[in-house]
Residue, then its C-alpha position, 0 to 999 in steps of 0.5 A: m277657866a275655858k269650861e266655866l266661861q263656856k258655860m256663860g256662853a262665852l266662845v273659848e279657844a283654848g291650848d297649853d299656854y293660851i285662852k282666847v276668849s270672845p264674848p258671848k253672843e248671848w249670856i247664859t246664868p248657868s243654873e249649876g252655877i260656876d266651879t271653883y275646883d278650890d282654886h281661889r283665883m276662879a271664885m275671885c275671877f268670876s265674882l266680877a261676872a256679877f256686874g254684868p248683865l246676869k246674876v252668877r252663883i258662886n259654887e265653893p266660895a269659901c276656897v278664897a280663905k286661902t288668901f282673902p277669907e273676907y273678899f266676898k265680904e269686901f266685895a258685897g260692900i263694892a257691888k252695892k255702891 
């Protein structure tokens, strides 16, 4: 989580059992996209960044099939509103 947040410019402090996130001074669109590590929670979490000021590409979004195969279809419907 920390690595992917840092890609977007967030200031992150992380330990074994905590993560402290401060908003970026300047948002960054990572050209390499956001990695999910084959974890549906990462894909879903970072998809919410699409509501922010920049576009975000989620690498390997199909990992959501584990728990919510139609997630991005449903998300697209919400994002259009």
